[in-house]
C-alpha positions, 0 to 999 in steps of 0.5 A: 755887501748885503745886510744891515749897514751899521758902524757902531753898537749905538747905531745898531741899537738905534736901528733896532729901536726904529724897527721895534717902534715900526713893528708895533705900529704896523701890528696895532694899526694893520694887524700885520707887518709891512713887506720884508719887515720882521720882528727883532729876535734875540737868542741867548747861547751858552758858549764853551768856545772862543769867538775865533774858533766859532767864526772859523769852524761853523761855516759862517761868513764874517762880514764885519767887526762892529767893535771888539765884542760885536761882530756881524755874520751872514749864514747861508746867504740869508740869515744875518746875526749880530753876535755880542760876546761881551759875556764870554759864556753867554753870547747874544745873537740879534737878528731881524732875519726871518724867524724860521731860517734864523732858528734853523741856523741856531739849531744847526750851530748847536747840532755839531758833535762837541760844538761847545754851544748850547741854548739855555734850558729853563725849568718851569719854576724859573720861567714862572719867576721871570713872569714877575719882571713885568705884566704876564701877557702870554704863554706857550705850552707844549708837551710832545713826548714823540721828540724822545719816545716812539709812538708805541711807548707813548701809547702804552705808558704815557697818559697824554700824547700831544699838547700845544697851547698858545695864548696872548693877552691880559687873561693869560695869567688866569688861563695859566692858573687853570691849566696847571691844575693837579689833573694836568700837572704831569703833561702841562709844560710851560714853553714860553712866557709873554710879558709887558714891561714898563720903564720910565714915563711911557717906555714899554716893551712886549717880549715873548721869551722861550724856555730856550732863551729865544726872545721875540720882541712884539713891539714897544718903544724902548730897545733899552728895556729889551736889552735890560730884560735880556740881561736880567734873564741871563743873570737869573739863568747864570745864577742857577748854573753857578749854583749847580756847578758850585754845589754839585760837581763831584771833586776828589782831594787827597788829604792826610792819606785819605780821599775827600769827596766834595759835592753832592749829586743832583736829584730829580724826583719823578711823580710819573714813575718809570715802568720799564727803566731799561727801555726808558734809558735806551731813549734817554741816551740815544745820542739824538736831539734834544738830549744829545746824550750817549751812555752805557747802562748797568743793572745794579739790582731790580729797578735800579740802573747806573749809566755812564756816558758823555754829553755830546754837546761838550764832551763832558762825562756824566753818571746817572743812577735811575730808579722808577721814582728818582734820578741821581746825576753826578757831574765831574769836576769842571763839567758844565751845569747845562748838562744837568738842566738839559736833562731835567728840562727835557724830562719836564717837557717830554715825560713828567712836567711835575718833576722836581730837581733838588739843588 
């Protein structure tokens, strides 16, 4: 049987520990990894399906059950994941396989219609909060509106077409402070952060953390610090989701022959005003990645539209009201808060990075 041979969770983490130490040593001394050596990567996946359904429906080969909450799978003959589903909503996919195939497989899992799987969508503000977990050591910024909008729309209506920045080192905080200035706030969208965390004694870990919950461990000497960091990110994101779901799901209750409505819509304020709402909506609800939204629009009045649609990731319904300056999003009872964050973060990443969400 191909792949890593471990018999317990402890053995797996010991194996990761050795890889982290060896990777850091190789990069420190030789500036490159050894042959067939890959960095530890961890993907956070938000799940609305049971593990049994995933293993039988997503074209994966179940290679070994490590314990009741940890399973090893092989995908496409080359990508090996250890899936920890101790948290039923947030699964952790650990891998030492190559980066590109691993990411491709994860994206494939989520691309199925109503897959019930999605990755986190971390707003810029939340990413900034996570830099406080350690020393700010790196940043990535991408603004690529062509992911959603056609070239002509970008040329005619957006002030910037493409931006990609990558930094790692002690000066990353200073660079970030410069880049997020007033003149760049509409198109400078934080996509990843790098931190160095210290533990007891000389324990440390270097982490690259994407807005989508993808971790790349660049080195260190403590797998436990990596696990703790992942747990804290999951907790922070989970708290944001719960706030959205507790305050902004719209519910209806019959009481004393009256209908009581509970919950408030989510409001997204835009600094970069929408010029042509009807055209804008056609790109937002195209059913394509990365938004994966389908919807039908209705013009209420001039510069005021309503959209009723379905989130193709999970089948949840949604309603949006849209004007040039703001968007109101209504989530029904039991809807997933990730729908709201996917909409908001994609607006930040591909249209207006200075957009703000009121929750």
